[in-house]
C-alpha positions in Angstrom: 14.5 -63.5 -44.0 18.1 -64.1 -42.8 18.3 -60.5 -41.4 15.0 -61.1 -39.5 16.3 -64.3 -38.0 19.6 -62.5 -36.9 17.5 -59.7 -35.3 15.3 -62.2 -33.6 18.3 -64.0 -32.2 19.9 -60.8 -31.0 16.8 -59.7 -29.2 16.2 -63.1 -27.6 19.8 -63.4 -26.5 19.3 -60.1 -24.6 16.5 -61.7 -22.7 13.6 -60.0 -24.5 10.8 -61.5 -26.5 11.2 -60.9 -30.2 7.9 -59.2 -30.9 7.1 -57.7 -34.4 7.5 -54.2 -32.9 10.9 -54.9 -31.4 12.1 -56.6 -34.7 11.0 -53.6 -36.7 12.5 -51.0 -34.4 15.9 -52.9 -34.2 15.9 -53.2 -38.0 15.5 -49.5 -38.3 18.2 -48.8 -35.7 20.6 -51.0 -37.7 19.8 -48.9 -40.7 20.1 -45.5 -38.9 23.0 -46.4 -36.5 22.4 -43.4 -34.2 18.8 -42.1 -33.8 16.5 -40.2 -31.5 13.0 -41.6 -30.7 11.5 -39.2 -33.1 13.8 -40.3 -35.9 12.9 -43.9 -35.4 9.2 -43.1 -35.1 9.2 -41.1 -38.3 10.9 -44.0 -40.1 8.4 -46.5 -38.7 5.4 -44.3 -39.8 6.3 -45.2 -43.4 5.2 -48.8 -43.0 3.5 -48.9 -39.6 1.5 -45.7 -39.1 -0.4 -47.1 -36.1 2.8 -47.7 -34.0 2.8 -45.0 -31.2 5.7 -42.8 -30.1 5.3 -44.4 -26.7 5.8 -47.9 -28.1 9.0 -46.7 -29.9 10.3 -45.1 -26.8 9.5 -48.1 -24.5 11.1 -50.5 -27.0 14.3 -48.4 -27.3 14.5 -48.1 -23.5 14.2 -51.9 -23.1 16.9 -52.3 -25.7 19.2 -50.0 -23.8 18.4 -51.7 -20.5 19.2 -55.1 -22.0 22.4 -53.9 -23.5 21.7 -54.2 -27.2 21.7 -50.4 -27.6 23.4 -47.6 -25.7 22.4 -44.0 -25.2 24.1 -40.8 -26.3 23.2 -37.3 -25.2 23.8 -34.6 -27.8 25.3 -31.2 -26.8 21.7 -29.9 -27.1 20.6 -32.5 -24.5 18.7 -34.6 -27.1 18.8 -38.4 -26.4 20.1 -40.6 -29.2 20.3 -44.4 -29.2 23.3 -46.1 -30.6 23.4 -49.5 -32.2 27.2 -49.9 -31.5 27.7 -50.9 -27.9 31.5 -51.7 -27.9 34.0 -49.0 -26.8 34.3 -46.3 -29.4 34.3 -42.5 -29.7 31.6 -40.4 -31.2 31.8 -37.4 -33.5 28.8 -35.1 -33.2 28.2 -32.7 -36.1 26.7 -29.6 -34.7 25.2 -28.4 -38.0 23.8 -31.7 -39.1 22.9 -32.7 -35.5 24.1 -36.2 -36.2 26.5 -38.7 -34.6 29.1 -40.8 -36.3 31.2 -43.6 -34.8 34.9 -43.0 -34.6 36.7 -46.3 -34.0 40.2 -45.7 -32.6 41.5 -48.6 -30.6 44.7 -46.6 -29.9 42.8 -43.8 -28.3 40.8 -46.2 -26.2 43.9 -47.9 -25.0 45.6 -44.6 -24.1 42.6 -43.6 -21.9 42.3 -47.1 -20.3 46.0 -47.1 -19.5 45.7 -43.5 -18.1 42.9 -44.5 -15.8 44.9 -47.4 -14.5 47.9 -45.2 -13.9 46.1 -42.4 -12.0 44.1 -45.0 -10.0 41.4 -42.8 -8.5 41.0 -44.1 -5.0 37.7 -46.0 -4.5 36.7 -45.7 -8.1 36.6 -48.5 -10.7 36.1 -47.3 -14.3 33.6 -49.4 -16.2 33.5 -47.7 -19.6 35.1 -44.7 -21.2 33.0 -42.6 -23.5 34.4 -39.9 -25.8 32.4 -37.4 -27.7 34.0 -35.0 -30.1 31.8 -32.0 -31.0 32.4 -29.9 -34.1 31.3 -29.2 -37.7 32.4 -30.6 -41.0 34.1 -28.1 -43.2 
């Protein structure tokens, strides 16, 4: 019950109504971390077989628009949603077709300092995203 209340609060703080569908989808995203619409829909089918793919997509998009999820594009151009919205790098496993977070504050600082130093005229960086692609050996 406490987890549900935390999820409700998170959704409401983003300006959205905490509907049962949104609560369920956010709970699944917390579990999966990084997921495509299909991955979330497949997980939902276990308990909510009547929830449509369109509903899942619309809810995930509303979460991204409101800032409680972010989007990641895989090297194969498949859209993934990410529960972690603060600055961090991603490792994409080409074989497993999965993302993992790579938290490296030193790397983020190096890149932010670099962008300040090069000062691209007329451009203000808002966010730096790093994606490292490879396979686990």
